[in-house]
C-alpha positions as CSV (number, residue, x, y, z in Angstrom):
1,X,85.5,99.3,91.4
2,X,84.1,96.3,89.6
3,X,85.0,93.8,86.9
4,X,84.9,96.5,84.2
5,X,87.3,99.0,86.0
6,X,90.7,99.3,84.5
7,X,93.6,98.0,86.5
8,X,97.4,98.3,86.5
9,X,99.4,95.0,86.6
10,X,103.1,95.6,86.8
11,X,103.6,98.4,84.4
12,X,100.7,97.5,82.2
13,X,97.4,99.4,82.2
14,X,94.7,96.8,81.5
15,X,91.2,97.5,80.2
16,X,89.2,95.4,82.6
17,X,89.5,92.9,85.6
18,X,88.1,90.0,83.7
19,X,91.1,87.7,83.2
20,X,91.3,84.5,81.2
21,X,92.6,81.7,83.5
22,X,95.2,79.1,82.4
23,X,93.6,76.0,81.0
24,X,95.2,72.9,79.6
25,X,93.6,72.2,76.2
26,X,96.0,69.7,74.5
27,X,96.0,71.3,71.1
28,X,99.8,71.5,70.5
29,X,101.4,69.5,67.7
30,X,104.5,67.4,67.3
31,X,107.3,68.3,69.7
32,X,105.0,70.3,71.9
33,X,104.9,73.2,69.5
34,X,101.9,75.7,69.6
35,X,100.0,75.6,66.3
36,X,97.7,77.9,64.2
37,X,94.6,76.6,66.0
38,X,96.1,78.0,69.3
39,X,96.8,81.3,67.6
40,X,93.1,81.6,66.7
41,X,91.9,80.5,70.1
42,X,93.9,83.0,72.1
43,X,93.2,85.9,69.6
44,X,89.5,85.2,70.0
45,X,89.8,86.0,73.7
46,X,91.9,89.1,73.5
47,X,89.2,91.3,75.1
48,X,90.3,89.8,78.4
49,X,92.0,92.3,80.7
50,X,94.8,89.7,80.7
51,X,95.2,86.2,79.2
52,X,97.2,83.7,81.2
53,X,98.1,80.8,78.9
54,X,97.8,77.1,79.6
55,X,100.6,75.5,81.6
56,X,103.7,75.4,79.4
57,X,106.6,73.1,80.0
58,X,109.9,74.7,81.1
59,X,111.9,71.7,80.0
60,X,111.5,68.2,78.6
61,X,111.5,66.9,82.2
62,X,108.5,69.1,83.0
63,X,106.0,67.5,80.5
64,X,103.1,65.6,82.0
65,X,100.3,65.4,79.4
66,X,100.0,64.7,75.6
67,X,99.8,67.6,73.2
68,X,100.7,70.3,75.7
69,X,103.0,73.1,74.7
70,X,106.6,73.9,75.8
71,X,108.8,77.0,75.9
72,X,112.3,75.4,75.8
73,X,113.0,74.9,72.0
74,X,113.3,77.4,69.2
75,X,110.3,75.9,67.4
76,X,108.2,76.3,70.5
77,X,109.3,79.9,70.8
78,X,108.4,80.6,67.2
79,X,105.0,78.9,67.6
80,X,104.2,81.1,70.6
81,X,105.4,84.2,68.8
82,X,102.5,83.8,66.4
83,X,100.1,83.6,69.3
84,X,101.4,86.8,71.0
85,X,101.5,88.7,67.7
86,X,97.8,87.8,67.1
87,X,96.8,88.8,70.7
88,X,98.7,92.1,70.5
89,X,97.2,93.0,67.1
90,X,93.8,92.8,68.9
91,X,95.2,95.1,71.7
92,X,95.3,92.2,74.3
93,X,97.9,91.4,76.9
94,X,99.1,87.9,77.5
95,X,101.3,86.1,80.2
96,X,102.8,82.6,79.7
97,X,102.4,80.1,82.6
98,X,105.6,78.3,83.5
99,X,105.0,74.7,84.3
100,X,106.8,71.6,85.6
101,X,104.5,68.8,86.6
102,X,107.0,66.9,88.8
103,X,105.5,63.5,90.0
104,X,102.4,64.0,87.8
105,X,104.5,62.9,84.8
106,X,105.2,59.4,83.5
107,X,108.3,57.6,82.2
108,X,106.6,57.3,78.8
109,X,107.0,61.1,78.4
110,X,110.5,61.1,79.8
111,X,112.4,58.7,77.6
112,X,112.0,55.9,80.2
113,X,113.3,58.0,83.2
114,X,111.1,58.2,86.3
115,X,109.2,61.5,87.1
116,X,110.9,63.6,89.8
117,X,109.4,65.0,93.0
118,X,110.5,66.4,96.4
119,X,110.1,62.9,97.9
120,X,109.5,59.4,96.5
121,X,105.8,59.4,97.2
122,X,103.5,57.9,94.5
123,X,100.4,59.7,93.3
124,X,97.2,57.6,93.5
125,X,95.3,56.7,90.4
126,X,96.0,56.5,86.7
127,X,97.6,58.8,84.2
128,X,96.6,59.7,80.6
129,X,99.5,59.1,78.2
130,X,100.0,58.9,74.4
131,X,99.5,55.1,74.9
132,X,96.3,55.5,76.9
133,X,95.7,55.2,80.7
134,X,98.6,54.0,82.9
135,X,99.3,53.7,86.6
136,X,101.2,56.6,88.1
137,X,104.8,55.6,89.0
138,X,106.7,56.1,92.2
139,X,108.8,59.3,91.4
140,X,112.4,59.8,92.1
141,X,113.4,62.3,94.9
142,X,115.4,65.2,93.5
143,X,118.9,65.8,94.7
144,X,119.6,69.3,96.0
145,X,122.0,70.1,93.1
146,X,119.3,69.1,90.6
147,X,116.9,71.6,92.2
148,X,119.4,74.3,91.3
149,X,119.3,73.2,87.7
150,X,115.5,73.3,87.6
151,X,115.6,76.9,89.1
152,X,117.7,77.8,86.1
153,X,115.2,76.0,83.8
154,X,112.5,78.4,85.1
155,X,114.7,81.4,84.4
156,X,115.6,80.2,80.9
157,X,112.0,79.5,80.1
158,X,111.0,83.0,81.3
159,X,113.6,84.5,79.0
160,X,112.3,82.4,76.1
161,X,108.8,83.6,76.9
162,X,109.9,87.2,76.6
163,X,111.7,86.4,73.3
164,X,108.3,84.9,72.1
165,X,106.7,88.3,72.7
166,X,104.8,87.6,76.0
167,X,104.0,90.5,78.3
168,X,105.1,88.5,81.3
169,X,105.1,85.1,82.9
170,X,103.2,83.3,85.7
171,X,105.0,80.7,87.8
172,X,102.7,77.7,88.3
173,X,102.9,76.7,92.0
174,X,99.4,75.3,92.3
175,X,97.3,72.2,91.6
176,X,99.7,69.6,92.8
177,X,102.5,70.2,90.3
178,X,106.2,70.4,91.2
179,X,106.5,73.6,93.2
180,X,103.2,72.8,95.0
181,X,104.6,69.4,95.8
182,X,107.5,71.1,97.6
183,X,105.2,73.4,99.5
184,X,103.0,70.7,101.1
185,X,104.1,68.3,103.8
186,X,101.9,65.6,102.3
187,X,104.3,65.3,99.4
188,X,107.5,66.8,100.8
189,X,109.2,64.6,103.5
190,X,112.7,65.8,102.8
191,X,115.3,66.2,105.6
192,X,117.5,68.7,103.8
193,X,117.2,72.5,103.4
194,X,114.2,72.0,101.1
195,X,112.1,70.0,103.6
196,X,110.7,70.0,107.1
197,X,109.9,73.5,108.3
198,X,107.5,75.9,106.4
199,X,110.5,78.1,105.6
200,X,112.4,75.2,104.1
201,X,109.5,73.9,102.1
202,X,109.0,77.4,100.6
203,X,112.7,77.7,99.7
204,X,112.4,76.2,96.2
205,X,109.5,78.5,95.2
206,X,111.3,81.6,96.5
207,X,114.5,80.6,94.6
208,X,112.5,80.2,91.4
209,X,110.8,83.6,91.9
210,X,114.2,85.2,92.4
211,X,115.6,83.6,89.3
212,X,112.7,84.5,87.1
213,X,112.4,88.1,88.4
214,X,116.1,88.6,87.9
215,X,115.7,87.2,84.4
216,X,112.7,89.2,83.2
217,X,111.7,91.7,85.9
218,X,109.4,91.4,89.0
219,X,106.9,93.7,87.2
220,X,106.5,91.0,84.5
221,X,106.2,88.0,87.0
222,X,103.1,86.5,88.6
223,X,102.7,83.5,90.9
224,X,99.8,81.0,91.2
225,X,99.0,79.1,94.4
226,X,96.1,76.8,95.4
227,X,96.2,76.8,99.2
228,X,93.0,74.7,99.6
229,X,93.6,72.5,96.6
230,X,93.3,68.7,96.7
231,X,94.0,68.1,93.0
232,X,96.6,65.5,92.2
233,X,96.4,63.9,95.6
234,X,97.6,66.9,97.6
235,X,97.4,67.5,101.3
236,X,99.1,69.6,104.0
237,X,98.8,69.4,107.8
238,X,98.4,73.2,108.3
239,X,97.8,74.9,105.0
240,X,96.4,78.1,106.6
241,X,99.6,78.8,108.5
242,X,101.8,77.7,105.7
243,X,100.2,79.7,102.9
244,X,99.8,82.8,105.0
245,X,103.6,82.6,105.5
246,X,104.2,82.1,101.8
247,X,101.9,85.1,101.0
248,X,103.8,87.3,103.5
249,X,107.1,86.3,101.9
250,X,105.8,87.2,98.5
251,X,105.3,90.8,99.7
252,X,109.1,91.2,99.5
253,X,109.2,90.0,95.8
254,X,107.3,93.1,94.3
255,X,105.4,90.8,91.9
256,X,103.0,91.9,89.2
257,X,100.4,89.8,91.0
258,X,99.6,86.8,93.1
259,X,97.0,84.4,91.6
260,X,95.0,82.3,94.1
261,X,92.9,79.3,93.1
262,X,90.1,79.8,95.7
263,X,88.6,77.0,97.7
264,X,86.4,75.0,95.3
265,X,83.4,72.8,96.1
266,X,85.5,69.7,95.5
267,X,88.0,70.8,98.1
268,X,85.3,71.2,100.7
269,X,83.7,67.9,99.8
270,X,87.0,66.1,100.1
271,X,87.4,67.4,103.6
272,X,90.4,69.6,102.8
273,X,91.7,72.1,105.3
274,X,90.2,75.0,103.4
275,X,92.1,78.3,103.6
276,X,89.8,81.3,103.7
277,X,90.5,84.0,101.1
278,X,90.4,86.7,103.7
279,X,93.4,85.1,105.4
280,X,95.4,85.3,102.2
281,X,94.2,88.8,101.4
282,X,95.4,90.0,104.9
283,X,98.8,88.3,104.4
284,X,99.4,89.6,100.8
285,X,99.5,93.3,100.2
286,X,100.0,93.4,96.4
287,X,97.7,92.8,93.5
288,X,95.6,89.7,94.0
289,X,93.8,87.7,91.3
290,X,91.3,85.0,92.3
291,X,90.0,82.1,90.3
292,X,87.5,79.3,91.0
293,X,83.8,79.0,90.0
294,X,83.2,82.7,90.0
295,X,80.4,84.2,87.9
296,X,79.7,87.9,87.2
297,X,77.9,88.6,90.4
298,X,80.5,86.8,92.6
299,X,83.3,88.4,90.7
300,X,82.0,91.9,91.3
301,X,81.4,91.2,95.0
302,X,84.9,89.9,95.6
303,X,86.3,93.1,94.0
304,X,83.9,95.4,95.8
305,X,84.7,93.8,99.1
306,X,88.5,94.3,98.5
307,X,89.2,90.6,98.7
308,X,90.7,90.6,95.2
309,X,91.7,93.0,92.5
310,X,90.7,90.9,89.5
311,X,89.0,87.6,88.7
312,X,90.3,84.9,86.3
313,X,87.6,82.9,84.6
314,X,88.3,79.4,83.1
315,X,85.3,77.5,81.7
316,X,83.3,80.6,81.1
317,X,86.1,82.0,79.0
318,X,86.6,78.7,77.3
319,X,83.0,78.7,76.1
320,X,82.5,82.5,75.7
321,X,85.4,84.0,73.7
322,X,83.7,87.4,74.1
323,X,83.1,87.0,77.9
324,X,83.6,90.7,78.9
325,X,81.0,91.8,76.3
326,X,78.5,89.2,77.5
327,X,79.0,90.3,81.1
328,X,78.6,93.9,80.1
329,X,75.4,93.2,78.2
330,X,74.1,90.5,80.5
331,X,74.1,88.3,77.5
332,X,73.3,84.6,77.6
333,X,76.4,82.4,78.2
334,X,77.4,79.5,76.1
335,X,77.7,76.2,78.0
336,X,81.1,74.6,77.9
337,X,81.3,71.1,76.2
338,X,83.4,69.0,78.6
339,X,83.8,66.2,76.0
340,X,86.1,68.5,74.0
341,X,88.3,70.0,76.7
342,X,91.3,67.8,75.8
343,X,90.6,66.8,72.2
344,X,92.9,67.9,69.3
345,X,90.7,69.8,66.8
346,X,88.6,73.0,66.5
347,X,85.4,71.5,67.9
348,X,84.8,72.9,71.4
349,X,87.9,75.1,71.0
350,X,87.6,77.8,68.4
351,X,83.9,77.3,67.3
352,X,82.1,78.8,70.3
353,X,79.9,81.6,68.9
354,X,80.2,85.3,70.0
355,X,77.2,87.5,70.6
């Protein structure tokens, strides 16, 4: 097996194991509606075995960045429907990533309300908003009954995604966003059934998974974790033990896949307690996708060594819409232009050349 081998994800037979990773690109228009530029962008990359979209807000409370899409209004569903239609016309498969940013938001996105989090612990640094850079705010700790409402928001968003024509959904529980904030003891200092023990800190994620799989089917549901991640000021006292436990629990969920953001150079440099991929592979018996600074050689190796079943590529897919073909032909790769990652027009988005 290698990157070019077909693979079954849920009930879908995919043409290769070169997946497109979720990437925030900030191209949505007013009211967080996907636009025609996004239709072109995703359709260009339909040769991926699977496209996983950028993080997409499950509710107005979930928003955290300007010009990012949602999946909680009729207009947003209609906008995404154009995207899925274009991808399917090119025989691609596409999952939508369900996103709630939690404390990474700002009151300027939330009608003056404070961001929510497991505990009232402020994120360090500044935040990009429609009005420019602002200090992060101390979030408000969620009440237990509010958590139940957010679980339902995830289920409703998953149903909306299927209505929009997606092949499935990925629950974003990585990179320091709301579900990840509950998992880590650096951000979760609750004393109720959602805090304290590893079992309690995992409860919210497991409730979301159950609600989403009940809504759309386990075979159409993936989950993303970043066990070694330090993004958005994240930390945990024993991530190896905790995430091995989470992975073991996910074996009972019969998911389409588990998507791991592998330890990155930045995590290692920041002194994070890095969780080895082999530990997670031993714990999780289902289909495992990895992501994180992989190239063609490293991607093939991780599959050949049975550490993963597929590899998701971010920047390489951003800059090379025909990435599978370039890998197959050992073609020269375009370099991504980081100055255009979060701008609002076609430059650095839909204008990268194919072979």
